[in-house]
N, C-alpha and C positions, 0 to 999 in steps of 0.2 A: 682675621687676615682675609682680604679679598683675593680670590684667584684671578689670574689674568685671562683675557679672552684668548682661546687657542683654536687654531685650525689645523687639522691633521688629516692627511690622506690615509684612507683605510681600504683594504680589499673587501669586497662583498663576499661573504661566505657562500660557498656553493655556486659561485659565478666567476666569470672572468673580469667583471667590472669593478670599478672603484667608486667610493664616495668620499666627501670631505665631512668629517665630524667637526662641528663647531660647538665648543663648550663656552658658555657665557659665564661671567664672573658670579652671577647669582645661582649657578648650578644648572640652568636650563641647557638642554642639548638640542641641536638641530642638525639634520643631515641634508647635504646637497649631493644627489647622486645622479650622475649622467655621464660618467667618465669611463672610457674604455681602457685607459692605462693610468698608472701612477703619474706618469709625466703630465698627462692632461689634467689630472686633479691638482698637481703642484702648480701648473701654469694658471689654473683658475684662481688658486690662492694668491699667486703673485700678481695677476693682471686684472681680475674681475671681482674679487671678494670685497674690496673696499666699497665699490659701488653697490654691491648686493647688500652689504651691512648697512650702508647709508639709507637704502631704500626701506629697510626694516626699522630705521630709527636707532640703529646701533652704530658703534664705531670701534676702531681698534685703538 
């Protein structure tokens, strides 16, 4: 069974920042980290992740 592509905001341990954990169906993991708040990470998922994934040759 193939896992779905998932994007999850996560806090950076030992920091006030956040990253987005991207888990690909084949098991690969990528992190996008440049967010000061959880809300910024969630906004990136909602508004920018599709373009980012398309640029990597991936899709949701």
